[in-house]
C-alpha positions in Angstrom: -76.1 37.7 -3.2 -74.7 38.6 -6.4 -72.9 41.5 -4.7 -71.4 38.9 -2.3 -70.5 37.0 -4.5 -68.5 40.0 -6.5 -67.0 40.9 -3.1 -65.3 37.6 -2.6 -64.6 36.9 -6.5 -62.7 40.3 -5.9 -61.4 39.4 -2.5 -59.9 36.4 -4.5 -58.3 38.4 -7.3 -57.1 40.5 -4.8 -55.4 37.7 -2.7 -53.9 36.0 -5.6 -52.4 39.2 -7.0 -50.6 39.5 -3.7 -49.6 35.8 -3.6 -48.4 36.3 -7.7 -46.4 39.4 -6.5 -44.6 37.2 -3.1 -43.9 34.5 -5.6 -42.4 36.9 -7.9 -40.3 38.3 -4.9 -39.2 34.8 -4.1 -37.8 33.6 -6.9 -35.8 36.9 -7.7 -34.3 36.3 -4.0 -33.8 32.4 -5.1 -31.8 33.9 -7.9 -29.6 35.9 -6.2 -29.0 33.6 -3.8 -28.1 30.5 -6.1 -25.4 33.7 -7.9 -23.9 33.9 -4.6 -24.0 29.9 -3.7 -22.3 29.9 -7.3 -19.8 32.8 -6.4 -18.8 31.2 -3.5 -18.3 27.4 -4.9 -15.7 29.3 -7.6 -14.0 31.1 -4.6 -13.6 27.9 -3.1 -12.8 25.8 -5.8 -9.8 28.4 -6.8 -8.9 28.8 -3.0 -8.3 24.8 -3.1 -6.5 24.9 -6.8 -4.0 27.6 -5.1 -3.8 25.1 -2.0 -3.5 21.7 -3.3 -2.5 22.6 -7.3 0.4 22.9 -9.4 0.7 26.3 -9.1 1.2 25.9 -4.6 4.1 23.4 -5.4 5.5 26.0 -8.2 4.8 29.3 -6.0 7.3 27.4 -3.4 9.9 26.4 -5.8 10.0 30.0 -7.3 10.5 31.1 -4.0 13.3 29.1 -3.0 15.1 29.5 -6.3 15.0 32.9 -5.4 16.6 33.4 -2.6 19.1 30.8 -3.6 22.5 32.4 -5.3 23.3 31.0 -8.8 25.9 28.3 -9.6 28.4 31.2 -11.3 28.2 33.2 -8.4 29.1 30.7 -5.5 32.8 30.4 -4.5 34.1 26.9 -4.0 37.2 26.0 -2.4 40.2 24.3 -4.4 40.9 20.8 -3.0 44.3 19.5 -3.1 46.2 17.2 -5.1 46.6 14.9 -1.7 43.0 14.8 -0.6 41.8 14.1 -4.0 43.8 11.0 -3.8 42.6 10.1 -0.7 39.2 10.1 -1.4 39.6 8.4 -4.8 41.2 5.4 -2.8 38.4 4.7 -0.2 36.3 2.0 -0.5 33.7 0.9 1.2 32.3 -3.0 1.8 29.4 -3.7 3.6 29.2 -7.5 5.5 26.8 -10.0 3.4 24.3 -11.1 5.6 22.5 -14.4 5.3 18.9 -13.8 5.7 17.7 -17.6 6.0 19.6 -19.1 8.4 19.2 -18.5 12.7 21.4 -16.9 14.8 21.5 -19.9 16.7 24.4 -22.0 15.3 26.1 -23.0 18.8 22.8 -24.5 20.0 22.4 -28.4 20.0 20.4 -29.7 16.8 18.6 -32.9 16.6 17.3 -34.4 13.3 14.4 -36.5 13.6 13.3 -38.2 10.5 9.7 -40.0 10.8 9.9 -43.5 9.3 6.8 -44.1 6.5 4.9 -47.0 7.0 4.9 -50.2 4.8 1.7 -49.2 3.3 2.6 -45.6 2.4 6.1 -47.1 1.0 4.0 -48.7 -2.0 3.0 -47.2 -5.1 -1.1 -46.5 -4.4 -1.7 -47.1 -8.6 0.4 -49.9 -9.5 1.2 -51.2 -6.0 5.7 -51.6 -6.4 7.5 -51.0 -3.8 9.0 -47.2 -3.8 12.3 -46.0 -3.9 13.6 -43.7 -1.0 14.7 -40.5 -3.1 15.1 -37.5 0.3 13.6 -36.4 3.2 11.4 -33.2 3.1 11.3 -30.6 6.1 8.2 -30.6 8.1 8.4 -28.3 11.2 11.1 -27.4 13.6 10.6 -27.1 17.3 12.5 -25.2 19.9 12.7 -26.7 23.1 13.4 -24.6 26.2 14.8 -26.4 29.4 16.1 -25.4 32.0 20.0 -25.6 31.7 19.5 -25.1 27.6 17.6 -24.5 24.4 17.4 -27.5 21.7 16.1 -27.5 18.4 14.7 -30.4 16.8 14.1 -30.8 12.7 11.4 -33.2 12.1 11.5 -34.6 8.4 9.1 -37.1 6.4 11.1 -39.5 4.1 9.9 -38.7 0.5 9.5 -41.9 -1.8 8.9 -42.1 -5.4 7.9 -45.4 -7.4 10.4 -46.3 -9.7 7.9 -47.7 -12.3 5.6 -44.7 -12.3 8.7 -42.7 -12.6 10.2 -44.8 -15.6 6.7 -44.1 -17.7 6.5 -40.7 -17.2 3.5 -40.0 -15.3 3.7 -37.4 -12.7 2.3 -38.2 -9.4 
């Protein structure tokens, strides 16, 4: 029985030693793989900087400048005095365009004013009769009939109470 225990203990020790060796080998492999991953990450980062960074822009600029002659080496044609005067007298003007107007100038327009009721003409705070001060545009309708187009601009009347306005109250 003792022998069996010793043999099982020895077998267990041997298996344990084998496992330790395997674990050591695997940890060394993992370290090597981590090193290669870090190295490849560094290479990828460098390539990305070269592709998208300042160096790539400078390289293109330097390449372009290397192929370009200097300003002092260029030969410029001499201008005649008549062409210089002609260039000085040229003036450009642009037609100013009004953006808030429509291009329907010749279309018939009808103005419709919606009058306020007697109740709406009285001040809600003091009950006094309000004065008409103007009209407010509510909407524009474009009516297309078979032979022509007609535009209706619809307004509502705007009123203000003279007593409330004199008191300095905002309505």
